[in-house]
N, CA, C and O atoms as a GROMACS GRO file, in nm:
protein
  624
    1MET      N    1   0.084  -0.119   0.000
    1MET     CA    2   0.000   0.000   0.000
    1MET      C    3   0.088   0.124   0.000
    1MET      O    4   0.170   0.144   0.090
    2SER      N    5   0.071   0.206  -0.101
    2SER     CA    6   0.146   0.330  -0.107
    2SER      C    7   0.052   0.442  -0.147
    2SER      O    8   0.016   0.454  -0.264
    3PRO      N    9   0.011   0.525  -0.052
    3PRO     CA   10  -0.085   0.631  -0.082
    3PRO      C   11  -0.031   0.731  -0.184
    3PRO      O   12   0.090   0.751  -0.195
    4LEU      N   13  -0.122   0.793  -0.257
    4LEU     CA   14  -0.083   0.899  -0.350
    4LEU      C   15  -0.012   1.009  -0.272
    4LEU      O   16  -0.034   1.027  -0.152
    5GLN      N   17   0.073   1.082  -0.343
    5GLN     CA   18   0.154   1.187  -0.280
    5GLN      C   19   0.115   1.324  -0.334
    5GLN      O   20   0.046   1.336  -0.435
    6VAL      N   21   0.162   1.427  -0.266
    6VAL     CA   22   0.141   1.564  -0.310
    6VAL      C   23   0.192   1.578  -0.453
    6VAL      O   24   0.302   1.533  -0.485
    7GLY      N   25   0.112   1.641  -0.539
    7GLY     CA   26   0.151   1.661  -0.679
    7GLY      C   27   0.093   1.557  -0.772
    7GLY      O   28   0.084   1.581  -0.892
    8ASP      N   29   0.054   1.440  -0.719
    8ASP     CA   30  -0.010   1.338  -0.803
    8ASP      C   31  -0.146   1.388  -0.848
    8ASP      O   32  -0.209   1.470  -0.781
    9SER      N   33  -0.191   1.339  -0.963
    9SER     CA   34  -0.328   1.367  -1.006
    9SER      C   35  -0.424   1.278  -0.928
    9SER      O   36  -0.400   1.158  -0.912
   10ALA      N   37  -0.531   1.337  -0.881
   10ALA     CA   38  -0.632   1.258  -0.810
   10ALA      C   39  -0.707   1.171  -0.911
   10ALA      O   40  -0.747   1.220  -1.016
   11PRO      N   41  -0.726   1.043  -0.880
   11PRO     CA   42  -0.803   0.957  -0.970
   11PRO      C   43  -0.946   1.008  -0.982
   11PRO      O   44  -1.008   1.045  -0.882
   12GLN      N   45  -0.997   1.010  -1.104
   12GLN     CA   46  -1.137   1.049  -1.123
   12GLN      C   47  -1.225   0.934  -1.081
   12GLN      O   48  -1.192   0.817  -1.104
   13PHE      N   49  -1.337   0.965  -1.018
   13PHE     CA   50  -1.427   0.858  -0.974
   13PHE      C   51  -1.570   0.907  -0.972
   13PHE      O   52  -1.598   1.027  -0.965
   14THR      N   53  -1.661   0.810  -0.978
   14THR     CA   54  -1.803   0.833  -0.957
   14THR      C   55  -1.852   0.724  -0.864
   14THR      O   56  -1.836   0.605  -0.893
   15LEU      N   57  -1.912   0.763  -0.753
   15LEU     CA   58  -1.964   0.668  -0.655
   15LEU      C   59  -2.106   0.709  -0.614
   15LEU      O   60  -2.148   0.822  -0.639
   16LEU      N   61  -2.178   0.616  -0.552
   16LEU     CA   62  -2.311   0.648  -0.500
   16LEU      C   63  -2.298   0.713  -0.363
   16LEU      O   64  -2.217   0.671  -0.280
   17ASP      N   65  -2.380   0.818  -0.341
   17ASP     CA   66  -2.378   0.883  -0.210
   17ASP      C   67  -2.481   0.818  -0.118
   17ASP      O   68  -2.541   0.716  -0.152
   18GLN      N   69  -2.500   0.879  -0.001
   18GLN     CA   70  -2.590   0.822   0.100
   18GLN      C   71  -2.736   0.816   0.052
   18GLN      O   72  -2.817   0.746   0.111
   19ASP      N   73  -2.769   0.890  -0.055
   19ASP     CA   74  -2.905   0.887  -0.108
   19ASP      C   75  -2.915   0.801  -0.234
   19ASP      O   76  -3.019   0.798  -0.299
   20GLY      N   77  -2.806   0.732  -0.267
   20GLY     CA   78  -2.807   0.648  -0.387
   20GLY      C   79  -2.788   0.726  -0.516
   20GLY      O   80  -2.811   0.674  -0.625
   21GLU      N   81  -2.746   0.853  -0.504
   21GLU     CA   82  -2.722   0.938  -0.622
   21GLU      C   83  -2.575   0.931  -0.660
   21GLU      O   84  -2.488   0.917  -0.574
   22GLU      N   85  -2.547   0.941  -0.790
   22GLU     CA   86  -2.407   0.939  -0.835
   22GLU      C   87  -2.341   1.074  -0.808
   22GLU      O   88  -2.397   1.180  -0.838
   23VAL      N   89  -2.222   1.068  -0.751
   23VAL     CA   90  -2.141   1.188  -0.728
   23VAL      C   91  -2.004   1.160  -0.788
   23VAL      O   92  -1.944   1.055  -0.763
   24SER      N   93  -1.955   1.255  -0.867
   24SER     CA   94  -1.823   1.240  -0.930
   24SER      C   95  -1.730   1.347  -0.877
   24SER      O   96  -1.772   1.457  -0.841
   25LEU      N   97  -1.602   1.313  -0.872
   25LEU     CA   98  -1.504   1.413  -0.832
   25LEU      C   99  -1.509   1.532  -0.928
   25LEU      O  100  -1.489   1.647  -0.888
   26SER      N  101  -1.536   1.504  -1.056
   26SER     CA  102  -1.541   1.612  -1.156
   26SER      C  103  -1.654   1.712  -1.130
   26SER      O  104  -1.652   1.823  -1.184
   27ASP      N  105  -1.753   1.673  -1.048
   27ASP     CA  106  -1.861   1.767  -1.011
   27ASP      C  107  -1.804   1.888  -0.938
   27ASP      O  108  -1.868   1.994  -0.933
   28PHE      N  109  -1.685   1.872  -0.881
   28PHE     CA  110  -1.626   1.977  -0.797
   28PHE      C  111  -1.508   2.045  -0.866
   28PHE      O  112  -1.425   2.108  -0.801
   29SER      N  113  -1.503   2.033  -0.998
   29SER     CA  114  -1.393   2.092  -1.074
   29SER      C  115  -1.380   2.240  -1.039
   29SER      O  116  -1.479   2.313  -1.036
   30GLY      N  117  -1.257   2.285  -1.014
   30GLY     CA  118  -1.234   2.424  -0.978
   30GLY      C  119  -1.244   2.452  -0.829
   30GLY      O  120  -1.213   2.562  -0.784
   31GLU      N  121  -1.287   2.351  -0.752
   31GLU     CA  122  -1.298   2.368  -0.607
   31GLU      C  123  -1.198   2.278  -0.536
   31GLU      O  124  -1.153   2.177  -0.589
   32ARG      N  125  -1.164   2.318  -0.414
   32ARG     CA  126  -1.081   2.230  -0.330
   32ARG      C  127  -1.174   2.129  -0.263
   32ARG      O  128  -1.282   2.164  -0.214
   33VAL      N  129  -1.130   2.005  -0.261
   33VAL     CA  130  -1.211   1.898  -0.202
   33VAL      C  131  -1.126   1.817  -0.105
   33VAL      O  132  -1.017   1.772  -0.139
   34LEU      N  133  -1.178   1.800   0.016
   34LEU     CA  134  -1.117   1.709   0.110
   34LEU      C  135  -1.182   1.572   0.089
   34LEU      O  136  -1.301   1.555   0.117
   35VAL      N  137  -1.104   1.477   0.040
   35VAL     CA  138  -1.153   1.340   0.025
   35VAL      C  139  -1.095   1.263   0.143
   35VAL      O  140  -0.975   1.237   0.150
   36TYR      N  141  -1.184   1.226   0.234
   36TYR     CA  142  -1.132   1.155   0.351
   36TYR      C  143  -1.184   1.012   0.353
   36TYR      O  144  -1.304   0.987   0.343
   37PHE      N  145  -1.090   0.920   0.367
   37PHE     CA  146  -1.122   0.778   0.370
   37PHE      C  147  -1.130   0.734   0.516
   37PHE      O  148  -1.044   0.767   0.598
   38TYR      N  149  -1.235   0.660   0.547
   38TYR     CA  150  -1.250   0.610   0.684
   38TYR      C  151  -1.299   0.467   0.678
   38TYR      O  152  -1.369   0.429   0.584
   39PRO      N  153  -1.262   0.385   0.779
   39PRO     CA  154  -1.288   0.241   0.770
   39PRO      C  155  -1.435   0.200   0.770
   39PRO      O  156  -1.475   0.118   0.689
   40LYS      N  157  -1.517   0.256   0.861
   40LYS     CA  158  -1.652   0.202   0.874
   40LYS      C  159  -1.746   0.300   0.941
   40LYS      O  160  -1.717   0.353   1.048
   41ALA      N  161  -1.860   0.326   0.876
   41ALA     CA  162  -1.961   0.416   0.932
   41ALA      C  163  -2.012   0.363   1.065
   41ALA      O  164  -2.021   0.243   1.087
   42MET      N  165  -2.046   0.456   1.152
   42MET     CA  166  -2.112   0.428   1.280
   42MET      C  167  -2.023   0.358   1.382
   42MET      O  168  -2.074   0.311   1.484
   43THR      N  169  -1.892   0.349   1.357
   43THR     CA  170  -1.801   0.297   1.459
   43THR      C  171  -1.749   0.417   1.539
   43THR      O  172  -1.754   0.530   1.489
   44PRO      N  173  -1.699   0.396   1.660
   44PRO     CA  174  -1.664   0.510   1.746
   44PRO      C  175  -1.567   0.609   1.685
   44PRO      O  176  -1.594   0.729   1.682
   45GLY      N  177  -1.452   0.561   1.635
   45GLY     CA  178  -1.352   0.653   1.580
   45GLY      C  179  -1.403   0.728   1.459
   45GLY      O  180  -1.380   0.848   1.445
   46CYS      N  181  -1.473   0.658   1.372
   46CYS     CA  182  -1.525   0.721   1.250
   46CYS      C  183  -1.632   0.823   1.283
   46CYS      O  184  -1.646   0.924   1.214
   47THR      N  185  -1.708   0.797   1.389
   47THR     CA  186  -1.812   0.892   1.431
   47THR      C  187  -1.748   1.018   1.486
   47THR      O  188  -1.791   1.129   1.454
   48VAL      N  189  -1.645   1.003   1.570
   48VAL     CA  190  -1.574   1.120   1.625
   48VAL      C  191  -1.517   1.204   1.510
   48VAL      O  192  -1.528   1.327   1.512
   49GLN      N  193  -1.455   1.137   1.412
   49GLN     CA  194  -1.395   1.208   1.299
   49GLN      C  195  -1.502   1.282   1.217
   49GLN      O  196  -1.484   1.398   1.182
   50ALA      N  197  -1.612   1.214   1.188
   50ALA     CA  198  -1.719   1.275   1.107
   50ALA      C  199  -1.782   1.392   1.180
   50ALA      O  200  -1.810   1.496   1.119
   51CYS      N  201  -1.805   1.378   1.311
   51CYS     CA  202  -1.868   1.486   1.387
   51CYS      C  203  -1.776   1.608   1.400
   51CYS      O  204  -1.823   1.721   1.405
   52GLY      N  205  -1.645   1.584   1.406
   52GLY     CA  206  -1.550   1.695   1.406
   52GLY      C  207  -1.560   1.776   1.277
   52GLY      O  208  -1.557   1.899   1.280
   53LEU      N  209  -1.573   1.707   1.164
   53LEU     CA  210  -1.591   1.777   1.036
   53LEU      C  211  -1.726   1.848   1.033
   53LEU      O  212  -1.736   1.963   0.992
   54ARG      N  213  -1.830   1.777   1.078
   54ARG     CA  214  -1.965   1.835   1.080
   54ARG      C  215  -1.966   1.968   1.156
   54ARG      O  216  -2.022   2.067   1.109
   55ASP      N  217  -1.902   1.968   1.274
   55ASP     CA  218  -1.907   2.086   1.360
   55ASP      C  219  -1.822   2.201   1.308
   55ASP      O  220  -1.834   2.314   1.357
   56ASN      N  221  -1.737   2.174   1.211
   56ASN     CA  222  -1.650   2.278   1.155
   56ASN      C  223  -1.677   2.303   1.008
   56ASN      O  224  -1.596   2.364   0.938
   57MET      N  225  -1.793   2.256   0.961
   57MET     CA  226  -1.824   2.268   0.818
   57MET      C  227  -1.829   2.413   0.772
   57MET      O  228  -1.784   2.443   0.661
   58SER      N  229  -1.882   2.504   0.854
   58SER     CA  230  -1.890   2.644   0.809
   58SER      C  231  -1.751   2.701   0.788
   58SER      O  232  -1.729   2.777   0.694
   59SER      N  233  -1.656   2.666   0.875
   59SER     CA  234  -1.518   2.715   0.858
   59SER      C  235  -1.454   2.653   0.735
   59SER      O  236  -1.381   2.720   0.662
   60LEU      N  237  -1.480   2.525   0.712
   60LEU     CA  238  -1.424   2.459   0.593
   60LEU      C  239  -1.481   2.523   0.466
   60LEU      O  240  -1.408   2.549   0.371
   61LYS      N  241  -1.613   2.548   0.466
   61LYS     CA  242  -1.676   2.609   0.348
   61LYS      C  243  -1.621   2.750   0.325
   61LYS      O  244  -1.597   2.790   0.212
   62LYS      N  245  -1.601   2.825   0.436
   62LYS     CA  246  -1.542   2.960   0.426
   62LYS      C  247  -1.405   2.953   0.360
   62LYS      O  248  -1.366   3.043   0.286
   63ALA      N  249  -1.332   2.845   0.390
   63ALA     CA  250  -1.199   2.826   0.332
   63ALA      C  251  -1.209   2.768   0.190
   63ALA      O  252  -1.107   2.739   0.127
   64GLY      N  253  -1.332   2.751   0.141
   64GLY     CA  254  -1.353   2.704   0.004
   64GLY      C  255  -1.330   2.554  -0.014
   64GLY      O  256  -1.289   2.509  -0.121
   65VAL      N  257  -1.356   2.478   0.092
   65VAL     CA  258  -1.330   2.334   0.085
   65VAL      C  259  -1.461   2.254   0.094
   65VAL      O  260  -1.539   2.272   0.188
   66GLN      N  261  -1.483   2.167  -0.003
   66GLN     CA  262  -1.593   2.071   0.000
   66GLN      C  263  -1.541   1.944   0.067
   66GLN      O  264  -1.421   1.918   0.066
   67VAL      N  265  -1.631   1.864   0.126
   67VAL     CA  266  -1.589   1.742   0.195
   67VAL      C  267  -1.662   1.620   0.139
   67VAL      O  268  -1.784   1.621   0.124
   68LEU      N  269  -1.586   1.516   0.108
   68LEU     CA  270  -1.641   1.388   0.065
   68LEU      C  271  -1.579   1.280   0.154
   68LEU      O  272  -1.457   1.264   0.157
   69GLY      N  273  -1.663   1.206   0.225
   69GLY     CA  274  -1.616   1.094   0.306
   69GLY      C  275  -1.638   0.965   0.229
   69GLY      O  276  -1.745   0.944   0.172
   70ILE      N  277  -1.538   0.877   0.228
   70ILE     CA  278  -1.548   0.752   0.151
   70ILE      C  279  -1.519   0.633   0.241
   70ILE      O  280  -1.418   0.628   0.311
   71SER      N  281  -1.611   0.535   0.236
   71SER     CA  282  -1.590   0.407   0.305
   71SER      C  283  -1.648   0.297   0.217
   71SER      O  284  -1.704   0.324   0.110
   72ILE      N  285  -1.634   0.171   0.262
   72ILE     CA  286  -1.688   0.062   0.181
   72ILE      C  287  -1.831   0.024   0.224
   72ILE      O  288  -1.883  -0.079   0.182
   73ASP      N  289  -1.892   0.109   0.307
   73ASP     CA  290  -2.030   0.084   0.349
   73ASP      C  291  -2.127   0.104   0.232
   73ASP      O  292  -2.101   0.182   0.141
   74LYS      N  293  -2.238   0.031   0.238
   74LYS     CA  294  -2.344   0.047   0.138
   74LYS      C  295  -2.415   0.182   0.160
   74LYS      O  296  -2.416   0.234   0.272
   75PRO      N  297  -2.474   0.239   0.053
   75PRO     CA  298  -2.544   0.368   0.067
   75PRO      C  299  -2.648   0.370   0.181
   75PRO      O  300  -2.661   0.472   0.249
   76GLU      N  301  -2.720   0.259   0.201
   76GLU     CA  302  -2.823   0.257   0.307
   76GLU      C  303  -2.760   0.282   0.444
   76GLU      O  304  -2.816   0.353   0.527
   77LYS      N  305  -2.644   0.222   0.467
   77LYS     CA  306  -2.577   0.240   0.597
   77LYS      C  307  -2.527   0.384   0.609
   77LYS      O  308  -2.533   0.444   0.716
   78LEU      N  309  -2.476   0.439   0.499
   78LEU     CA  310  -2.430   0.579   0.500
   78LEU      C  311  -2.546   0.672   0.532
   78LEU      O  312  -2.530   0.770   0.605
   79SER      N  313  -2.662   0.641   0.478
   79SER     CA  314  -2.781   0.722   0.502
   79SER      C  315  -2.816   0.721   0.650
   79SER      O  316  -2.851   0.824   0.707
   80ARG      N  317  -2.808   0.604   0.713
   80ARG     CA  318  -2.837   0.595   0.857
   80ARG      C  319  -2.734   0.674   0.938
   80ARG      O  320  -2.768   0.740   1.036
   81PHE      N  321  -2.608   0.668   0.896
   81PHE     CA  322  -2.499   0.740   0.963
   81PHE      C  323  -2.525   0.891   0.955
   81PHE      O  324  -2.512   0.963   1.054
   82VAL      N  325  -2.560   0.939   0.835
   82VAL     CA  326  -2.588   1.082   0.815
   82VAL      C  327  -2.705   1.126   0.903
   82VAL      O  328  -2.698   1.230   0.968
   83GLU      N  329  -2.812   1.045   0.905
   83GLU     CA  330  -2.930   1.081   0.984
   83GLU      C  331  -2.899   1.079   1.134
   83GLU      O  332  -2.937   1.171   1.206
   84LYS      N  333  -2.831   0.975   1.180
   84LYS     CA  334  -2.803   0.959   1.322
   84LYS      C  335  -2.715   1.073   1.374
   84LYS      O  336  -2.740   1.126   1.482
   85GLU      N  337  -2.612   1.110   1.296
   85GLU     CA  338  -2.515   1.211   1.342
   85GLU      C  339  -2.540   1.349   1.281
   85GLU      O  340  -2.462   1.442   1.302
   86LEU      N  341  -2.651   1.363   1.204
   86LEU     CA  342  -2.684   1.491   1.141
   86LEU      C  343  -2.566   1.547   1.061
   86LEU      O  344  -2.533   1.665   1.072
   87LEU      N  345  -2.505   1.460   0.981
   87LEU     CA  346  -2.388   1.502   0.904
   87LEU      C  347  -2.430   1.596   0.791
   87LEU      O  348  -2.535   1.578   0.729
   88ASN      N  349  -2.346   1.697   0.766
   88ASN     CA  350  -2.380   1.802   0.670
   88ASN      C  351  -2.283   1.801   0.551
   88ASN      O  352  -2.251   1.906   0.496
   89PHE      N  353  -2.239   1.682   0.515
   89PHE     CA  354  -2.154   1.667   0.396
   89PHE      C  355  -2.181   1.530   0.335
   89PHE      O  356  -2.253   1.448   0.393
   90THR      N  357  -2.124   1.508   0.220
   90THR     CA  358  -2.154   1.389   0.141
   90THR      C  359  -2.067   1.270   0.180
   90THR      O  360  -1.946   1.282   0.196
   91LEU      N  361  -2.133   1.155   0.196
   91LEU     CA  362  -2.062   1.030   0.217
   91LEU      C  363  -2.080   0.944   0.092
   91LEU      O  364  -2.188   0.939   0.034
   92LEU      N  365  -1.973   0.876   0.052
   92LEU     CA  366  -1.975   0.795  -0.070
   92LEU      C  367  -1.944   0.650  -0.040
   92LEU      O  368  -1.863   0.619   0.048
   93SER      N  369  -2.008   0.562  -0.115
   93SER     CA  370  -1.995   0.418  -0.098
   93SER      C  371  -1.897   0.360  -0.200
   93SER      O  372  -1.922   0.366  -0.321
   94ASP      N  373  -1.788   0.306  -0.151
   94ASP     CA  374  -1.684   0.244  -0.235
   94ASP      C  375  -1.682   0.094  -0.204
   94ASP      O  376  -1.580   0.039  -0.160
   95GLU      N  377  -1.798   0.028  -0.228
   95GLU     CA  378  -1.814  -0.111  -0.186
   95GLU      C  379  -1.708  -0.205  -0.242
   95GLU      O  380  -1.663  -0.296  -0.172
   96ASP      N  381  -1.668  -0.184  -0.367
   96ASP     CA  382  -1.569  -0.275  -0.428
   96ASP      C  383  -1.425  -0.225  -0.404
   96ASP      O  384  -1.330  -0.281  -0.459
   97HIS      N  385  -1.411  -0.125  -0.325
   97HIS     CA  386  -1.285  -0.058  -0.286
   97HIS      C  387  -1.193  -0.022  -0.403
   97HIS      O  388  -1.071  -0.018  -0.386
   98LYS      N  389  -1.250   0.003  -0.519
   98LYS     CA  390  -1.168   0.043  -0.636
   98LYS      C  391  -1.110   0.184  -0.618
   98LYS      O  392  -0.995   0.209  -0.653
   99VAL      N  393  -1.190   0.275  -0.562
   99VAL     CA  394  -1.142   0.412  -0.543
   99VAL      C  395  -1.037   0.414  -0.431
   99VAL      O  396  -0.936   0.483  -0.442
  100SER      N  397  -1.062   0.338  -0.325
  100SER     CA  398  -0.964   0.329  -0.216
  100SER      C  399  -0.831   0.275  -0.269
  100SER      O  400  -0.724   0.324  -0.231
  101GLU      N  401  -0.839   0.176  -0.356
  101GLU     CA  402  -0.716   0.121  -0.416
  101GLU      C  403  -0.648   0.225  -0.504
  101GLU      O  404  -0.526   0.239  -0.501
  102ALA      N  405  -0.727   0.300  -0.582
  102ALA     CA  406  -0.669   0.400  -0.672
  102ALA      C  407  -0.594   0.509  -0.594
  102ALA      O  408  -0.493   0.561  -0.641
  103PHE      N  409  -0.645   0.543  -0.475
  103PHE     CA  410  -0.579   0.643  -0.391
  103PHE      C  411  -0.466   0.582  -0.307
  103PHE      O  412  -0.390   0.653  -0.242
  104GLY      N  413  -0.458   0.448  -0.308
  104GLY     CA  414  -0.351   0.381  -0.233
  104GLY      C  415  -0.376   0.369  -0.084
  104GLY      O  416  -0.282   0.362  -0.006
  105VAL      N  417  -0.504   0.367  -0.044
  105VAL     CA  418  -0.535   0.358   0.099
  105VAL      C  419  -0.596   0.223   0.137
  105VAL      O  420  -0.633   0.203   0.253
  106TRP      N  421  -0.606   0.130   0.042
  106TRP     CA  422  -0.659  -0.003   0.071
  106TRP      C  423  -0.541  -0.097   0.093
  106TRP      O  424  -0.452  -0.104   0.009
  107GLY      N  425  -0.540  -0.168   0.204
  107GLY     CA  426  -0.429  -0.260   0.227
  107GLY      C  427  -0.442  -0.333   0.358
  107GLY      O  428  -0.544  -0.324   0.426
  108GLU      N  429  -0.338  -0.405   0.391
  108GLU     CA  430  -0.342  -0.489   0.510
  108GLU      C  431  -0.345  -0.405   0.637
  108GLU      O  432  -0.272  -0.307   0.651
  109LYS      N  433  -0.432  -0.446   0.727
  109LYS     CA  434  -0.441  -0.384   0.858
  109LYS      C  435  -0.440  -0.495   0.961
  109LYS      O  436  -0.461  -0.612   0.927
  110SER      N  437  -0.417  -0.459   1.085
  110SER     CA  438  -0.433  -0.562   1.188
  110SER      C  439  -0.509  -0.501   1.304
  110SER      O  440  -0.491  -0.385   1.340
  111PHE      N  441  -0.594  -0.583   1.363
  111PHE     CA  442  -0.676  -0.540   1.475
  111PHE      C  443  -0.687  -0.657   1.571
  111PHE      O  444  -0.733  -0.764   1.532
  112MET      N  445  -0.646  -0.637   1.695
  112MET     CA  446  -0.653  -0.742   1.796
  112MET      C  447  -0.588  -0.871   1.746
  112MET      O  448  -0.641  -0.981   1.767
  113GLY      N  449  -0.474  -0.858   1.680
  113GLY     CA  450  -0.399  -0.975   1.637
  113GLY      C  451  -0.444  -1.037   1.507
  113GLY      O  452  -0.378  -1.128   1.455
  114LYS      N  453  -0.557  -0.988   1.451
  114LYS     CA  454  -0.604  -1.043   1.323
  114LYS      C  455  -0.561  -0.951   1.210
  114LYS      O  456  -0.566  -0.829   1.222
  115LYS      N  457  -0.518  -1.011   1.100
  115LYS     CA  458  -0.481  -0.932   0.981
  115LYS      C  459  -0.595  -0.938   0.881
  115LYS      O  460  -0.657  -1.043   0.862
  116TYR      N  461  -0.622  -0.828   0.816
  116TYR     CA  462  -0.729  -0.823   0.716
  116TYR      C  463  -0.704  -0.704   0.625
  116TYR      O  464  -0.624  -0.616   0.658
  117ASP      N  465  -0.772  -0.702   0.511
  117ASP     CA  466  -0.761  -0.587   0.420
  117ASP      C  467  -0.869  -0.486   0.454
  117ASP      O  468  -0.983  -0.522   0.484
  118GLY      N  469  -0.832  -0.360   0.449
  118GLY     CA  470  -0.930  -0.256   0.479
  118GLY      C  471  -0.878  -0.119   0.440
  118GLY      O  472  -0.768  -0.105   0.387
  119ILE      N  473  -0.959  -0.019   0.469
  119ILE     CA  474  -0.924   0.120   0.437
  119ILE      C  475  -0.838   0.177   0.549
  119ILE      O  476  -0.870   0.164   0.667
  120HIS      N  477  -0.728   0.239   0.511
  120HIS     CA  478  -0.646   0.313   0.606
  120HIS      C  479  -0.700   0.455   0.614
  120HIS      O  480  -0.741   0.512   0.513
  121ARG      N  481  -0.701   0.511   0.733
  121ARG     CA  482  -0.762   0.641   0.759
  121ARG      C  483  -0.666   0.751   0.711
  121ARG      O  484  -0.582   0.799   0.786
  122ILE      N  485  -0.681   0.788   0.585
  122ILE     CA  486  -0.595   0.891   0.525
  122ILE      C  487  -0.687   0.988   0.450
  122ILE      O  488  -0.785   0.946   0.389
  123SER      N  489  -0.654   1.116   0.455
  123SER     CA  490  -0.732   1.218   0.385
  123SER      C  491  -0.645   1.289   0.284
  123SER      O  492  -0.524   1.305   0.302
  124PHE      N  493  -0.709   1.332   0.176
  124PHE     CA  494  -0.639   1.403   0.068
  124PHE      C  495  -0.711   1.534   0.039
  124PHE      O  496  -0.832   1.537   0.021
  125LEU      N  497  -0.634   1.642   0.035
  125LEU     CA  498  -0.690   1.769  -0.010
  125LEU      C  499  -0.655   1.781  -0.158
  125LEU      O  500  -0.538   1.779  -0.196
  126ILE      N  501  -0.758   1.793  -0.240
  126ILE     CA  502  -0.740   1.801  -0.385
  126ILE      C  503  -0.765   1.945  -0.427
  126ILE      O  504  -0.866   2.005  -0.389
  127ASP      N  505  -0.673   2.000  -0.505
  127ASP     CA  506  -0.689   2.140  -0.546
  127ASP      C  507  -0.787   2.152  -0.663
  127ASP      O  508  -0.836   2.052  -0.715
  128GLY      N  509  -0.815   2.274  -0.703
  128GLY     CA  510  -0.914   2.301  -0.807
  128GLY      C  511  -0.878   2.244  -0.944
  128GLY      O  512  -0.964   2.234  -1.031
  129LYS      N  513  -0.750   2.207  -0.961
  129LYS     CA  514  -0.708   2.151  -1.091
  129LYS      C  515  -0.704   1.998  -1.087
  129LYS      O  516  -0.670   1.934  -1.186
  130GLY      N  517  -0.739   1.940  -0.972
  130GLY     CA  518  -0.744   1.794  -0.964
  130GLY      C  519  -0.616   1.727  -0.918
  130GLY      O  520  -0.600   1.606  -0.933
  131SER      N  521  -0.524   1.806  -0.862
  131SER     CA  522  -0.399   1.748  -0.809
  131SER      C  523  -0.407   1.738  -0.657
  131SER      O  524  -0.478   1.814  -0.592
  132ILE      N  525  -0.332   1.643  -0.602
  132ILE     CA  526  -0.325   1.628  -0.457
  132ILE      C  527  -0.241   1.744  -0.403
  132ILE      O  528  -0.123   1.757  -0.435
  133GLU      N  529  -0.305   1.828  -0.321
  133GLU     CA  530  -0.236   1.943  -0.262
  133GLU      C  531  -0.172   1.906  -0.129
  133GLU      O  532  -0.062   1.953  -0.097
  134LYS      N  533  -0.240   1.821  -0.052
  134LYS     CA  534  -0.189   1.784   0.081
  134LYS      C  535  -0.243   1.647   0.118
  134LYS      O  536  -0.357   1.613   0.087
  135VAL      N  537  -0.158   1.568   0.184
  135VAL     CA  538  -0.199   1.437   0.235
  135VAL      C  539  -0.198   1.445   0.387
  135VAL      O  540  -0.098   1.483   0.447
  136PHE      N  541  -0.310   1.408   0.447
  136PHE     CA  542  -0.320   1.405   0.594
  136PHE      C  543  -0.318   1.259   0.637
  136PHE      O  544  -0.416   1.187   0.616
  137ASP      N  545  -0.208   1.214   0.695
  137ASP     CA  546  -0.201   1.073   0.734
  137ASP      C  547  -0.149   1.058   0.877
  137ASP      O  548  -0.124   0.946   0.922
  138ASP      N  549  -0.134   1.168   0.948
  138ASP     CA  550  -0.084   1.162   1.086
  138ASP      C  551  -0.177   1.246   1.173
  138ASP      O  552  -0.152   1.365   1.194
  139PHE      N  553  -0.282   1.185   1.223
  139PHE     CA  554  -0.378   1.256   1.306
  139PHE      C  555  -0.455   1.154   1.388
  139PHE      O  556  -0.452   1.034   1.360
  140LYS      N  557  -0.525   1.203   1.490
  140LYS     CA  558  -0.619   1.121   1.565
  140LYS      C  559  -0.759   1.157   1.513
  140LYS      O  560  -0.779   1.264   1.456
  141THR      N  561  -0.854   1.067   1.532
  141THR     CA  562  -0.990   1.099   1.485
  141THR      C  563  -1.042   1.226   1.551
  141THR      O  564  -1.122   1.298   1.492
  142SER      N  565  -0.997   1.252   1.672
  142SER     CA  566  -1.048   1.368   1.746
  142SER      C  567  -0.987   1.501   1.702
  142SER      O  568  -1.044   1.606   1.730
  143ASN      N  569  -0.871   1.499   1.633
  143ASN     CA  570  -0.811   1.627   1.592
  143ASN      C  571  -0.797   1.640   1.440
  143ASN      O  572  -0.736   1.735   1.391
  144HIS      N  573  -0.853   1.546   1.366
  144HIS     CA  574  -0.847   1.548   1.219
  144HIS      C  575  -0.895   1.682   1.165
  144HIS      O  576  -0.826   1.744   1.083
  145HIS      N  577  -1.012   1.728   1.210
  145HIS     CA  578  -1.069   1.854   1.160
  145HIS      C  579  -0.978   1.974   1.190
  145HIS      O  580  -0.966   2.065   1.109
  146ASP      N  581  -0.913   1.973   1.309
  146ASP     CA  582  -0.823   2.084   1.345
  146ASP      C  583  -0.704   2.090   1.251
  146ASP      O  584  -0.664   2.197   1.205
  147ILE      N  585  -0.646   1.973   1.223
  147ILE     CA  586  -0.528   1.967   1.136
  147ILE      C  587  -0.564   2.013   0.994
  147ILE      O  588  -0.488   2.086   0.931
  148VAL      N  589  -0.680   1.968   0.946
  148VAL     CA  590  -0.725   2.008   0.812
  148VAL      C  591  -0.751   2.158   0.809
  148VAL      O  592  -0.706   2.227   0.716
  149LEU      N  593  -0.823   2.210   0.909
  149LEU     CA  594  -0.855   2.354   0.912
  149LEU      C  595  -0.729   2.439   0.923
  149LEU      O  596  -0.716   2.540   0.853
  150ASP      N  597  -0.636   2.398   1.010
  150ASP     CA  598  -0.512   2.476   1.022
  150ASP      C  599  -0.443   2.487   0.887
  150ASP      O  600  -0.394   2.593   0.850
  151TYR      N  601  -0.441   2.376   0.813
  151TYR     CA  602  -0.374   2.378   0.684
  151TYR      C  603  -0.449   2.467   0.584
  151TYR      O  604  -0.388   2.554   0.522
  152VAL      N  605  -0.579   2.447   0.566
  152VAL     CA  606  -0.651   2.521   0.462
  152VAL      C  607  -0.659   2.670   0.494
  152VAL      O  608  -0.665   2.753   0.403
  153GLN      N  609  -0.661   2.705   0.624
  153GLN     CA  610  -0.668   2.846   0.659
  153GLN      C  611  -0.531   2.914   0.642
  153GLN      O  612  -0.524   3.035   0.617
  154SER      N  613  -0.423   2.838   0.655
  154SER     CA  614  -0.291   2.898   0.638
  154SER      C  615  -0.239   2.884   0.494
  154SER      O  616  -0.134   2.938   0.460
  155HIS      N  617  -0.313   2.812   0.410
  155HIS     CA  618  -0.279   2.796   0.266
  155HIS      C  619  -0.405   2.823   0.184
  155HIS      O  620  -0.461   2.731   0.125
  156PRO      N  621  -0.449   2.951   0.180
  156PRO     CA  622  -0.576   2.978   0.110
  156PRO      C  623  -0.566   2.954  -0.041
  156PRO      O  624  -0.663   2.973  -0.113
   0.00000   0.00000   0.00000
């Protein structure tokens, strides 16, 4: 597993959102987009991370940043996650993990001594031209939003 790096072109993709509608990265052409990969909707860490983004959405929007969360959950589960946590951004379903693989975030993980393949919690800021501007791979779920905001506010 080798995640994409700053300067790489972001892979183009189209996935279903929490409402079963198609959303493409190209829909956001000319805008900065935070594409954040997370392992599983409605789990504790992913909920903390999502709620941190939710609570700072106005600041992110002010900084001109759209947010797309990607996991391998089905759209129905994403819809429940959005409703339960009142999320105010788009979640996308990457059930076959093709987009996760394209970004280099799908790979071996271990949990409680078991090894399995899954999504690594890495976020990418994509600039208006479709290139990776920043990779966020060193954060806790509780401070992810702070690290992203600090960066986008100091690099307008």
